[in-house]
N, C-alpha and C positions, 0 to 999 in steps of 0.2 A: 489449671490446678487452683483450688480455692486458696485465698490468701489468709483468711481468718476462720476457717472452719475448724471443727475439733480435730485433734491430733491423734493419729493411729501410728503406732511404732511396732515394726517387726524387730523382735530381738534376734532370732536365729532361724534359718530355714534349711541348714545343712546343704544338701545337693539340689534342693527344689528351688526353682526359679519363682520368686514372688511377683513377677511383673503383672500377671493377669489379676492377682489379688489386689495389687496396688491400684491398678486401673479401676477395678470395681469399686474400691473405697473412694477414689478421687471422683468417680462418676456420681457418688452419693454424698459428696460435700466434705470429705475428710482431706486434711493434709496428711501426707504419708512420709515416714522416714524408715529406712532399713539400716539396722545396726550391724547384723551378723556377729553377735557376741553373746556369750553365756555369762560374762563377768557382771556380777551384781552392781558393782560400783559404776561401771560404764552405763549399765541400764538405768541406774538411779539418776546419774548426771544427764544422759542424753534423752531420756524419756520423762524428764521431770514434769513436763506439761501434758503428758499423754492422757487422753481419755480412754483409749483402747490400746491394749498390749497384745500383739499377736505372737505367740510363743511356740518354739519348737521344743527343745529339750533343756532350755535354760531353767535352773531352779528358781522358783518364785515363792520365797518364804515370807513369813509375817513381816520380818524386818524390811524387806524390799517393798512390800506392799505399802508399809507406813511411810516409805520415802517417795511414794508416788501419790500425792494428795489429790490429784484430779481424776485418778483412775476409776473407771466404772465397769470395765469388762476386760477379762483375760480370755482370749480365744486361742485354743490349743491346736496344734498341727498333728494330732494323733487322736487315737480312741482312748488312750489312757490319760490319767490326770494325776499320777503320783508325784510329779514334779512341782505341784502347786499345793500350797497350804489352803485347801478348799474351806475349811472351817474359819480361818482367819479372814479369807476373802468375804465370806458371807457376813461375818461380824462387822466388816468395814463397808458393807453395802456394794460389794463388787461381784458381778456375775463371773462364773467360770463355765466354759463350754468347750465341747470337743467336736471332732468331725465325725464321730459315730462310726458307722459300718462301711465307710467308703472302700476300704481295702479288705473286707471280710473274705471275699472270693480269692484274692490273691494270697492272703495269709494262710487260708486253709489249703489252697493248692500247694504252696510252698512246703507246708508241714507235711502234706501227703507225699510230696516228691522226696523230701528228706527221709521219710519213713521207708519208702521203697529203696532208696539208695543204701540205707543201713541194712535192710533185710537182705538185699542182694549183694551186700559187701562191696559195693561199688568203690569206696575209697581205697580198698585193698587192690582190686583189679585194675584201678586207674593208673597204678604204677607201672603197668606193662606199657612199653617194653624196656623202660629205662631202669626201673628198680625191681621189677617182677619178671620171672621167667614164664614161659608158655604154660608149664605145668605146675607152677606155684599155686598153692591153695590155702585159704585162711582157716584159722581155728577159732571158733567153731565154724562149720560150713553154713551157707545160706539155708534159711528155713523155707518150708513150703508155705506160701502166703494163706492158702485156704485152711490151713490147720492152726492159724494163730488167732489169738484174742487181743483186740485193741482196746485200750482204756483211754477215755477222754475225760480230762479233769478241766471242768469249765464248760457250761452248755449255753453260752451266749451264741451270737450269730456265727462267729468263727468256729467255735467247737462243734456246733450243729453241722456246718457245712463239711468239716473234716469228717465227722461221723458218717455223713451221707456219701462221701467219696470212699471211705473204707468199707462200709457195710456190705456192698455187693460182692466183695472179693475175699473177705476174711471169714473166719468161723463165726465170730460174734463181736459185737461192739458193746462195751459197758461204759456208761456215763455217770459222772458224778458232778454235782454243782454245789459250791459252797453257799451261793446265794439262795435265799428262801422266797424271794419276791418274784420269781419267774413263774409263768403259767405252766408248770411241769406236771405230768401225771405222777402218781404215787410210784415209789420205788418198786421195781419189778415190771412195770409197764413199758410199753414202747416209747422210745424217744421221738416225739414229734412225728409219729407215724412212719419212721424209718425202719423198714423190715430188717431184722437182724440186729437192732440196736435197742438197748433197754437201759433205764435208769436204775442205779443201785447205790450202795453205800461205799465210802471211801476204802474200807478194809477189803471189800470184794474186788474193787478196781485194782488196788495195789497187789493183792495176792494172786489174782487170776490172769492178769494181763501179760502178754508177751511184748506188747508195745504200749507205752504210756505217752500221751501227747498233752502238753500243758497249754491251756487256754484261759487261764485265770486272770483276773485283774490283780495288780499289785496293791495291797492294802496292809494295814498293821497285822491283820489276821492271816494274810497269805505270805508275808515275807518269810523266806526260808521255809516254805511250806513242805518242800522235800529235803529232809535232813537225814541224819544217821537212822533215826527211828523208822522213818518212812522206807528207806532203802532196805532195811532188814526185813520189812514186811513184804517186799516185792519178790516175785518169782526169780529164781536164779537165771541169769542170762537175759534179763529184760532189755529192750531197747528203749531209749528215752529221747523224746523230741521236745524242744522248747523254742517257740516262736513268740512268746508273750512278753515276759520281762526276766532279765537275768537273775535278779535277786529273789525270784520265786524258789530258786535252788540254793542250798548251801554248797558252794563250789568245792570246798575242802571235803565235804561228805561225799560228793559225787566223784571226786578224784579217788577216794578210798574205795568206793563201790566199783569203779572201773578197774582199779588195780587188783581187786579180789575176784573180779569176774561176775559179781552180782549184776552189774550192768555190762552187757556185752559191748555196747556202743551207744554213744550219745550224739545227737545232731542239734547244734545250737546256732540260732540266729541272733541271740541276745546275750548280753554279758553283764557282769556286776558293774563295770565301768565301761564306757564306750567313747572312743576306741578302747579295746581291752588293754590292760596293763600287761607289759611283757612278763611280769611275775605271776599272772593269773595261772592257777594250777591246772587249768584245762587247756590253755593254749599249747599247741604242739603235741598234745597226747595222741598216740597212734590210734586210739579208738574213739576220737572225737572229730566229727565232721563239723566244720565251722563255716558260716556264711556271715557277711558284715551287715546285719540288720537290714536286710533287703526283702524280707518276706512280703512286705507291702507293695513292692515296687512293680509298676507296669506303666504302659503308655497311658493308660486311663487314670491311674491314681496320681501321677505326677501333676496332672492338671486338677484332678478332683479334690485332692487334699487342700490345695491352695484356695480353690474356689469355695469349698465348704467352710474353710476357716474365715475367709472374708465375709461370706454370707451371714455367718453368725453375727458379725459386728453390724452389718447393714441392717438385718432384721431387728437387732436390738435398738438401733437408732430410730427405726421406722415404727416399731410396735412396743418397744419397752422390754421385750423378751427375746433372747437368742433362740436359734433353731434347736440346739441340742445342749441343754443345760445339765450341770451336775450339782448345782446348788440352788438355793431359793432365797436370796437376800431380799430384804424389804427395802426396795428402792423406788423412788418416784419415776414415772414415765418420763424420758428425756424430752 
């Protein structure tokens, strides 16, 4: 281990083992420390000399960045970057980078599995034989898949993969993307050549879809993207899937939509706070299927996330630019 190289500090990795990332960093001249905390005061104290901060879900705001005077790069352990003040980092000359699409296949597959579970009413039938009888039936009954329209909100790599999984088996797939910088065809045209999938406007997706799956990034523009107004525009009895970020949905509004039957059922892998607060209005609801933020999880991603995160730091040290950046600070090549 280098004795006087630049310091790289892991804040938090949840259930992922950072050892392979630590070794990659050490092999490239870094000293490495692993804190396993989201506490900003602990991070400020124990990472005071850090050049690189490797972050899971710890909040990295302007105040914390100012308390880390040597910091040059924040490497995230996810595709999203909503837990970092990216603008403040750019102003301070600090790179912010993500792992990109490492888990796009897994997240899309998980979303499609949740979709099928809701349509077939598996949470209801899974109560057999302890809480359900042989002839117990849910209301409403399962729908025929080939007669349903699936709406995809967010057409990045995960949303596209989800659309490709859905398109061969449903009536049609409607896609909407809030971003305008993607190389998308005009509304009404096929989505990336996927037969049975086309790009349209938000109102059409909301009003015509029997299933709506969220694949949007969390930004100021998308926070509580689905609230009371959006739910009233949806088809009665819609199924809702969220594997992106919990706060894309107004939880209280979703609870109201579930209670009135506007939403037949929801499948959620993400929540407003994680782990969820016991007072969360969606926890324990009979028509909510919950999984503990595991859409990304596979034998490949548990290694891939850690490696991609560390490689961002290594490439920055080698070339001056990380692999997958979300900002563009004016900084000298190290």
